C-alpha positions as CSV (number, residue, x, y, z in Angstrom):
1,M,9.1,48.3,32.1
2,N,6.5,45.5,33.3
3,D,7.4,43.0,35.3
4,R,7.0,40.3,32.9
5,E,9.4,42.7,30.4
6,K,11.4,42.4,33.7
7,L,11.5,38.7,34.1
8,P,13.6,37.0,31.4
9,I,16.3,40.5,32.1
10,I,16.1,39.3,35.6
11,I,16.7,35.5,35.2
12,K,19.5,36.2,32.4
13,H,21.6,38.4,35.5
14,W,21.2,35.4,38.1
15,I,22.7,33.0,35.5
16,E,25.4,35.4,34.4
17,H,26.5,36.4,38.0
18,N,25.9,32.4,39.1
19,E,28.3,31.4,36.0
20,S,30.9,34.3,37.7
21,H,31.2,32.4,40.8
22,I,31.7,28.7,39.5
23,E,35.4,29.0,38.8
24,E,36.5,30.5,42.1
25,Y,34.4,27.6,43.5
26,R,36.2,24.9,41.3
27,Q,39.2,26.3,42.7
28,W,38.5,26.7,46.5
29,A,37.3,23.1,45.8
30,K,41.0,21.9,45.0
31,K,42.5,24.8,47.4
32,A,41.0,23.0,49.8
33,G,41.7,19.8,48.6
34,E,45.1,20.0,49.1
35,L,44.8,21.1,52.6
36,D,43.4,17.5,53.6
37,L,40.6,19.4,53.9
38,A,38.5,16.5,51.7
39,G,34.5,17.4,54.1
40,V,35.1,20.8,52.6
41,K,36.3,19.9,49.1
42,A,33.5,18.0,49.1
43,K,30.4,20.2,50.2
44,I,32.1,23.1,48.7
45,T,31.4,20.5,44.9
46,E,28.4,19.7,45.9
47,A,27.1,23.7,46.3
48,M,28.7,24.9,43.0
49,E,27.0,21.4,41.7
50,A,23.7,22.6,42.8
51,I,24.6,26.0,41.4
52,I,25.2,24.8,37.8
53,R,21.8,23.0,38.6
54,S,19.8,25.7,38.9
55,N,21.6,27.5,36.6
56,S,20.3,24.6,34.0
57,L,16.3,25.4,35.2
58,F,16.9,28.5,35.0
59,R,18.1,28.8,31.3
60,E,14.4,26.7,30.8
61,A,12.5,28.8,33.3
62,L,13.6,31.7,30.4
63,E,13.0,29.4,27.5
64,E,9.4,28.5,28.2
65,L,9.6,32.7,28.4
66,E,11.0,33.6,25.6
67,A,8.3,30.9,23.7
68,L,5.3,32.3,25.3
């Protein structure tokens, strides 16, 4: 298997890996809020949102690869 064939597999893995953590981040952001750690909650939420945006970009890259 060459790198061109591996790339979509790797991108799919990255998406799945990121998605497997998103709910955990959400739960910990909530816990940080319950502990009156608003700044920590905000940073966890911001990081989670960045990962969600990253997955969107990975999906776009995958679509581009599949269109070739």
